[in-house]
Steps between C-alpha positions, in 0.01 A plus 500: 500500500823316584524180700694680771214750549241221518712308748535811714122549505440139591754528779316805643164319483653195670647720773161664559330162522756374749452814709122464489450847352362391166233285661393785729476738209298252296270433794416869531423538128126468556515764774694736274247453220217567745658820632574619145130467412360847573138388511585220741685743729207741480267215588714405801499860622122540464440160658723585797342844551141370500586194712694699760235773510237236575710329766589826676159660453474613868813711449362671188151589623339561836148431372308183575383337172181380672410819689172652378456879506167599347576869543804466274351277232597552133766759579737562205877447538662735751799522731305314766364233264744452212260289295182651644227308683241251381123490538521424873785741580777241511846616389567359152879526529499291818267247339729471196804437722333251731310343213830430327591264783199278434508522121873422479457220755220348293689534170853410604403252769262310273759490221772368732280230653370397157861486376606294802230243430533499121880493497517240777270261314626581150865448589447149635237374257677652198815308587350169612194479274272204557145491633558789742594724209188395309272572798657842569481591133132409474412689818675812371316469170167490684576830676642661187205396282286774659566872444676610817279799576186284462644234731599765756152655492344156543719407796451839668124462475524150654748551787420865572703819532807515722867576463606141565239361261619731222863394544402131503291547185786675320737219601257232379455673164864603460711194576417325170693726260799501734491120521485457122787747445720320753406159365594605146839623621563176689412290195767690310764502773475131587656415162813702578827318546560622855165352609588166346836514673332565836273201438800284419666601830186398689403845625154502657202621299428779747851646467500470122163678472524776756873556542639457149217541248272761661765778519541473122127562452457797736528766227162451330342410835597836654366681195173310531473592869527870420236479228271296726540759777386777266209288380383423855518866604285598203262212574464609863435859391241385249322269743497760777373760255208267431450440873612135478856521631628594844219620734435873463596574862863411417685773306645366175567665167201323350268604784605863456411475132163354596374854567554582132196292408298815560494712184482815713829405665664440163394838367541726803734339756804383302725485808310199634595271212779661295788479754437135587454418132837662426666306784359170373619576146849601616536194721385258230727671245795475739440127551476447123821698443677284760366187333622613157841580645525161669397328177767678297773453760435130561442399138815311394433579131541872574809485717770728367 
């Protein structure tokens, strides 16, 4: 390749940089990689469908998820009851839609609050270090030294069953991994040259941590939030199936599955547990697909 050709290419790149086009295209590289990932797009579609169906449940069904109709108990799927009715005559389709509101709130809400706490503490202590970092690290190790499901069961048995209690318990048991991930990223980023330059210019610690360093660590944090959301939804379903999660009078995906404890229901009335089980599986898969797509699109070692 001749020098004239190379100079012409460099001139075009310089012109794009001056016009701001090259930076915009580079900034959207992660988005392009995410949209080119078919599984990630499929996950986004499934996630949006289930989330919107739960939010707009009154528009999709006229049945009350709590209304008992003993004359219509254990009816198979029909045009009137798309997913049939349960052992007390309640419409299963309506319970799946309305139950999605609570289950998604528990999973996504707990993950976001746990991330807010873990990232907030990990960002500051990972950059500053000192005694505060040691204390936060030891506290997180105490919570992470117990198997999470055992700790959740223990706390539920102590504080009792309620929606708020379950969210608080998930936050208490879930902030530790998020904190340690953020802290590890901060320990790596604080050695970068731009951080040392900000320190030399006398920029405040708060701005260095949360304005300049945190945006460079959001990739793995977002991936961890998606995985934590899926984990909390499965944990809520498992606890409610055992009768230890959200009170049974509140429709959630786990409480709907609670009826499947009866062997007779498992063998003869598949519509009570199969549709909600499929919805849980699809939602968790969609969240995992989104997490994998975010991981691939934000990983600088895989940028093409």
